[in-house]
C-alpha positions as CSV (number, residue, x, y, z in Angstrom):
1,M,79.4,167.2,95.5
2,F,82.2,165.0,95.2
3,C,85.0,167.5,96.4
4,S,85.1,170.9,97.7
5,K,85.0,173.8,95.4
6,S,88.2,175.3,97.3
7,A,89.7,171.3,96.2
8,L,88.1,172.0,92.8
9,F,90.6,175.3,92.3
10,R,93.2,173.5,93.9
11,F,93.3,170.4,91.6
12,T,93.4,172.8,88.4
13,D,95.6,175.1,90.0
14,A,97.9,171.7,90.1
15,V,97.0,170.5,86.3
16,V,98.2,174.0,85.0
17,L,101.3,174.2,86.9
18,A,102.0,171.0,85.5
19,V,101.7,171.7,82.1
20,V,103.8,175.3,82.4
21,F,106.5,173.6,84.5
22,L,106.7,170.9,81.5
23,I,107.1,173.9,78.5
24,Q,109.0,175.9,80.8
25,N,111.9,173.6,81.4
26,V,111.5,171.4,77.8
27,L,112.2,174.8,76.0
28,L,115.0,175.2,78.4
29,N,116.7,171.7,78.0
30,I,116.6,172.1,74.5
31,Y,118.3,176.0,74.4
32,M,120.9,173.7,76.7
33,I,121.3,170.8,74.1
34,Q,121.8,172.1,71.3
35,N,124.2,173.7,72.0
36,S,126.0,171.5,74.1
37,S,128.9,170.0,72.3
38,F,128.1,166.2,74.5
39,S,125.5,163.9,73.1
40,F,125.0,162.3,76.5
41,L,124.7,164.4,79.4
42,P,122.9,167.5,78.8
43,F,119.9,164.8,78.9
44,L,120.4,164.4,82.5
45,W,118.8,167.7,83.1
46,F,115.1,166.3,82.2
47,L,116.0,163.8,85.4
48,G,116.3,166.7,87.6
49,D,113.1,168.0,86.3
50,F,110.8,164.8,86.3
51,F,112.4,164.7,90.1
52,C,111.0,168.4,91.4
53,L,107.7,167.6,88.9
54,L,107.7,164.7,91.2
55,L,108.4,166.9,94.2
56,F,105.6,169.4,93.5
57,S,103.1,166.5,93.0
58,F,103.9,165.2,97.0
59,T,104.0,168.5,98.4
60,L,100.4,169.1,96.8
61,F,99.0,166.0,97.7
62,L,100.3,166.8,101.6
63,A,98.3,170.1,101.4
64,H,95.4,168.6,100.1
65,R,95.4,165.7,102.9
66,Y,96.1,168.6,105.5
67,H,93.6,170.3,104.5
68,S,91.1,167.7,103.8
69,K,91.8,166.6,107.6
70,A,91.3,170.1,109.1
71,K,87.4,169.9,106.9
72,Q,86.9,166.8,108.7
73,R,88.1,168.2,112.4
74,Q,86.0,170.6,111.6
75,R,82.4,168.9,110.8
76,R,83.6,166.2,114.0
77,S,83.9,169.8,116.2
78,A,80.5,170.9,114.7
79,S,78.2,167.9,115.1
80,R,79.6,167.4,118.8
81,A,78.8,171.2,119.4
82,S,75.9,170.4,118.0
83,F,74.8,167.6,119.4
84,A,75.7,169.2,123.6
85,S,73.9,172.5,122.5
86,G,70.7,170.8,120.7
87,A,71.6,173.4,118.4
88,R,73.0,173.3,115.1
89,S,76.5,175.7,115.8
90,A,78.3,177.8,113.2
91,T,81.6,176.1,111.5
92,P,83.8,178.8,109.9
93,Q,84.9,178.7,106.7
94,G,88.6,177.5,105.7
95,S,90.7,174.3,107.0
96,D,91.5,176.3,110.7
97,S,91.6,173.6,112.4
98,S,91.4,173.4,116.9
99,D,95.7,172.6,116.2
100,D,96.0,175.9,114.4
101,C,94.7,177.6,117.5
102,G,96.0,178.9,120.8
103,I,99.2,178.3,121.6
104,T,100.2,176.8,118.4
105,D,99.7,180.4,116.9
106,F,103.0,181.6,118.7
107,N,104.9,178.7,116.9
108,R,103.1,179.5,113.5
109,A,104.2,183.3,114.3
110,L,107.9,182.4,114.8
111,G,107.9,180.3,111.9
112,H,107.0,176.7,112.5
113,S,105.2,175.6,109.1
114,K,102.9,172.3,108.7
115,L,104.0,171.9,105.4
116,P,108.3,172.0,105.3
117,F,107.6,170.1,101.6
118,S,106.2,173.3,100.3
119,Y,109.4,175.6,100.7
120,A,111.5,172.8,100.1
121,A,110.1,172.1,96.6
122,W,110.2,176.3,95.4
123,I,114.5,175.2,96.6
124,F,115.2,172.4,94.8
125,Y,113.5,174.2,91.4
126,S,114.6,177.5,91.6
127,L,117.6,176.4,92.5
128,M,117.3,173.9,89.0
129,I,116.0,177.3,87.3
130,I,119.6,179.5,88.4
131,L,121.9,176.5,87.3
132,K,120.3,176.4,84.0
133,V,120.4,180.1,83.7
134,V,124.3,180.1,84.9
135,V,124.9,177.6,82.4
136,L,123.3,179.3,79.3
137,F,124.8,182.3,79.9
138,K,128.3,181.8,81.1
139,S,128.7,179.1,78.1
140,D,127.9,182.7,76.1
141,V,124.6,180.4,74.8
142,A,122.2,183.1,75.2
143,Q,124.8,186.0,74.1
144,Y,124.9,184.0,70.5
145,L,121.6,184.4,69.6
146,K,119.6,185.9,66.8
147,P,116.4,187.2,67.0
148,D,115.5,185.7,63.5
149,Q,116.0,182.2,64.8
150,V,112.4,180.0,66.4
151,L,114.9,179.3,69.0
152,G,116.2,182.8,70.1
153,P,116.5,185.5,72.7
154,Q,113.0,186.4,72.9
155,L,111.7,182.8,73.6
156,L,114.2,182.1,76.0
157,K,113.5,185.5,78.0
158,F,109.9,183.5,77.6
159,S,110.9,180.8,79.4
160,I,113.0,181.5,81.9
161,G,109.5,184.0,82.7
162,L,107.2,181.5,83.4
163,S,108.6,181.0,86.7
164,T,106.1,183.9,87.8
165,I,103.3,181.9,87.0
166,V,105.3,178.7,88.4
167,F,105.2,180.8,91.5
168,S,101.6,182.2,91.3
169,L,100.1,178.2,90.6
170,L,102.3,176.9,93.2
171,V,100.9,178.9,96.3
172,G,97.2,178.8,94.5
173,A,96.8,175.1,94.9
174,H,98.3,175.6,98.5
175,H,95.4,177.5,100.3
176,D,91.8,176.9,101.1
177,A,90.6,180.8,100.7
178,H,89.2,180.4,97.3
179,S,85.6,180.8,99.7
180,E,87.0,183.8,101.4
181,P,87.2,186.7,99.5
182,L,89.5,188.5,102.3
183,R,92.5,186.3,102.5
184,N,92.1,185.2,98.9
185,A,92.9,188.6,97.9
186,Y,95.2,189.0,100.0
187,L,97.3,185.9,98.6
188,D,96.7,187.0,95.4
189,S,97.9,190.5,95.8
190,L,101.4,188.7,97.4
191,A,101.9,186.9,94.7
192,F,101.3,189.0,91.9
193,N,103.3,190.9,94.3
194,V,106.3,188.2,94.2
195,A,106.0,187.2,90.4
196,L,107.0,191.0,88.8
197,E,109.9,190.2,91.4
198,I,111.0,187.0,89.6
199,L,109.9,188.9,86.2
200,D,112.3,191.6,87.5
201,S,114.7,189.2,87.5
202,T,113.9,187.7,84.4
203,S,114.8,191.6,82.6
204,F,117.8,191.7,84.6
205,L,119.0,188.8,83.0
206,S,118.4,189.9,79.6
207,L,120.7,192.7,79.8
208,L,123.4,190.1,78.9
209,M,122.0,189.3,76.1
210,P,123.8,191.0,72.9
211,T,122.1,194.5,70.7
212,E,122.3,196.4,68.6
213,E,123.4,199.0,71.3
214,H,126.4,196.9,73.0
215,L,127.9,193.5,72.0
216,A,129.0,192.5,75.1
217,Y,129.9,193.2,78.8
218,P,132.4,192.9,81.2
219,F,133.1,189.1,82.7
220,S,132.7,190.8,86.4
221,L,130.2,192.8,85.1
222,E,127.8,189.2,84.1
223,N,128.9,188.1,86.8
224,V,127.1,190.0,89.7
225,I,124.0,190.0,86.9
226,I,123.5,186.4,86.8
227,T,124.2,186.6,90.9
228,L,121.7,188.9,91.8
229,A,118.8,187.3,89.5
230,S,119.6,184.2,90.9
231,V,119.6,185.5,94.8
232,N,116.3,187.1,93.8
233,I,114.4,183.5,91.9
234,L,115.6,182.1,95.1
235,L,113.9,184.7,97.7
236,P,110.1,183.6,96.5
237,S,111.4,180.3,98.9
238,I,110.5,182.5,102.2
239,T,107.6,183.5,101.1
240,I,106.3,180.3,101.0
241,Y,107.6,179.9,104.4
242,K,105.8,182.2,105.5
243,L,103.0,181.3,104.2
244,T,103.3,177.3,105.5
245,A,103.7,179.1,108.7
246,S,100.4,181.0,108.9
247,N,98.1,179.0,107.2
248,F,98.3,180.5,104.2
249,G,96.9,184.1,105.6
250,R,95.4,183.6,108.7
251,I,97.7,184.7,111.5
252,Y,100.1,188.0,110.3
253,N,103.9,186.2,110.2
254,V,105.7,189.8,111.8
255,P,109.5,188.3,111.9
256,L,109.7,187.0,108.3
257,E,107.4,189.9,107.6
258,A,110.3,192.6,108.0
259,L,113.3,189.5,107.1
260,Y,111.4,189.2,103.9
261,K,111.4,193.2,102.8
262,V,114.4,193.5,104.4
263,L,116.5,191.2,102.6
264,H,114.5,192.1,99.7
265,L,115.4,195.7,100.1
266,V,119.5,194.5,100.7
267,L,119.6,191.9,97.8
268,V,117.3,193.1,95.3
269,N,116.0,196.9,95.0
270,I,119.4,198.7,95.7
271,P,122.2,196.8,93.8
272,F,118.9,196.3,90.8
273,L,118.7,200.0,90.8
274,G,122.9,200.2,91.1
275,V,123.6,198.2,88.4
276,R,120.7,199.8,85.9
277,L,121.7,202.7,86.6
278,Y,125.7,201.7,85.7
279,L,124.9,200.6,82.7
280,W,122.3,203.8,82.1
281,N,125.9,205.8,82.5
282,M,128.4,204.1,81.0
283,F,126.7,201.7,77.7
284,S,123.3,203.9,77.6
285,T,121.4,200.7,78.2
286,D,117.8,200.9,78.2
287,T,116.8,200.0,82.0
288,A,114.4,203.0,82.8
289,I,111.8,200.7,83.0
290,F,112.4,198.1,85.5
291,M,113.9,201.3,87.6
292,I,111.2,202.7,87.8
293,K,110.0,199.6,89.5
294,N,113.0,199.4,92.1
295,I,113.1,203.3,92.8
296,Y,109.2,202.4,94.0
297,S,109.6,199.6,96.1
298,I,112.0,201.3,97.8
299,I,109.8,203.7,98.8
300,G,107.2,201.9,99.6
301,F,110.2,200.1,102.1
302,V,110.9,203.6,103.8
303,R,107.4,204.9,103.2
304,G,105.7,201.3,105.6
305,F,109.0,201.2,107.7
306,Y,107.6,202.9,110.9
307,G,104.7,200.9,110.5
308,D,106.8,197.7,110.0
309,L,108.7,198.5,113.6
310,N,105.9,199.1,115.3
311,L,104.4,195.8,114.5
312,L,107.8,194.1,115.4
313,K,108.6,196.1,118.3
314,T,104.6,195.3,119.5
315,F,105.2,191.3,118.3
316,V,108.7,191.8,120.4
317,R,106.7,192.8,123.7
318,Q,103.8,190.3,123.4
319,Y,106.1,187.8,123.0
320,I,108.0,188.2,126.0
321,K,105.5,188.7,128.1
322,Y,104.1,185.0,126.7
323,S,107.2,183.5,128.0
324,N,107.5,185.2,131.1
325,A,103.7,183.5,132.0
326,P,103.1,180.8,133.9
327,T,103.4,177.3,132.3
328,S,99.5,177.2,133.6
329,Q,98.6,180.3,132.1
330,K,100.2,178.8,129.3
331,L,97.8,175.8,128.7
332,A,95.1,177.2,129.7
333,V,95.7,179.7,126.6
334,A,95.6,176.6,124.3
335,G,92.7,175.2,126.2
336,S,90.6,178.4,125.8
337,S,91.4,178.7,122.2
338,T,90.1,175.6,121.2
339,A,87.2,176.2,122.9
340,S,86.7,179.1,120.9
341,C,88.2,178.5,117.4
342,G,84.9,176.2,117.0
343,N,83.6,179.3,116.6
344,G,85.6,180.8,113.7
345,R,86.9,183.0,116.8
346,H,90.5,183.1,118.0
347,S,90.8,184.5,122.0
348,S,94.2,183.5,123.3
349,V,97.5,186.0,123.0
350,V,97.1,185.1,118.6
351,F,98.8,188.1,115.9
352,Q,96.1,188.3,113.8
353,N,95.4,191.4,111.3
354,E,92.3,192.4,113.6
355,K,94.6,192.1,116.6
356,F,97.7,193.7,115.7
357,L,97.4,197.4,115.6
358,P,100.9,198.9,115.2
359,E,99.7,202.2,116.5
360,K,98.9,201.1,119.3
361,D,100.0,199.1,122.6
362,P,98.0,195.9,123.4
363,T,98.5,194.8,126.8
364,V,97.6,191.0,128.3
365,V,94.5,191.0,130.3
366,L,93.0,188.5,132.6
367,A,89.6,186.9,132.3
368,P,88.2,183.5,133.3
369,V,87.8,180.0,131.0
370,S,84.8,178.3,130.8
371,V,83.9,174.9,131.6
372,T,83.8,172.7,128.3
373,N,83.8,169.4,128.2
374,G,85.5,168.9,131.6
375,K,87.9,171.5,131.0
376,A,89.5,172.9,134.0
377,S,88.5,176.4,134.3
378,G,90.6,179.7,135.9
379,S,92.4,182.7,135.0
380,S,94.3,182.8,132.0
381,I,95.7,184.6,129.5
382,V,92.8,185.1,126.9
383,S,93.1,188.4,124.5
384,I,95.0,191.2,123.6
385,E,92.8,194.5,124.4
386,E,94.1,197.6,123.9
387,P,94.2,200.2,126.7
388,H,91.3,202.8,127.4
């Protein structure tokens, strides 16, 4: 085949991403151009959009090259193992390679990313969208749109809401989990949840558009709504950072998972719910639908708090044990995990879903390391096991 199925999926997502990005930003730029008194300056927005599109293209190219090189290393490793044993050994799915195993897993669990331009691209994109939102709403462009116009309030909300599709396609164009149903389902679920949060910001901003019930809100309340919506548009950069640091779902990134949940509770769901309750009480604004979403998210956080807290405590205990271990044991961990990754398994101290169980207190045990291709053998920390 000319290219793998995973590469074809990533290419398709990248093309659709470019199309959606262009539609969104062309529409937003038209809103600003037709309502601006300047003749040239509004067209500079297209220059920023062009740079953002180049940044998206560059980070997607880096992601494709990363997965391609990882697959090449897998093939070479499998070929060497097959030649040494006289039999063809199984190759794991995905692009997880030897340099993604062992001691590097701690770096990934603590936030080390091999694709830094991914979240940098979203930060730049979200800042561009935020600037356009601020200009449109603070210059009263959005407030004076008429429902019977083609470029009316509905199309403006549609344009801002396209960020949900941009995020989902950006995540889809970065990973190689299409042949792994469980990991692919996890990434799709995560992208859907984050997209719903971005849609919440779009609904939140739509409160500032005049309706028959109200004409305008106080400036202070307007600023609060724009600020909170902007923060919610920027927050998915943490999600992308978390995904690139965990090789897109291969390792459970405990600290970043906890950080994102807390920030989302404090900066989004609680403030959004408070503002909507205030608007409902003071202005009889229709805010019931997404109020339910905010309440549901808060309840979900509270229900999962105990498990997440245990997970974080376990992570800290394991990391302290690893940090206090002698350097020779740490190096032995890396060597052991490199050998085991050829069989698609991590035998070192890692933080994967199936090995990181919050309800049990895992302990680090010592086990011998086999000699492979001249590598030193000995005792090292090789696995996480639950006490019996």
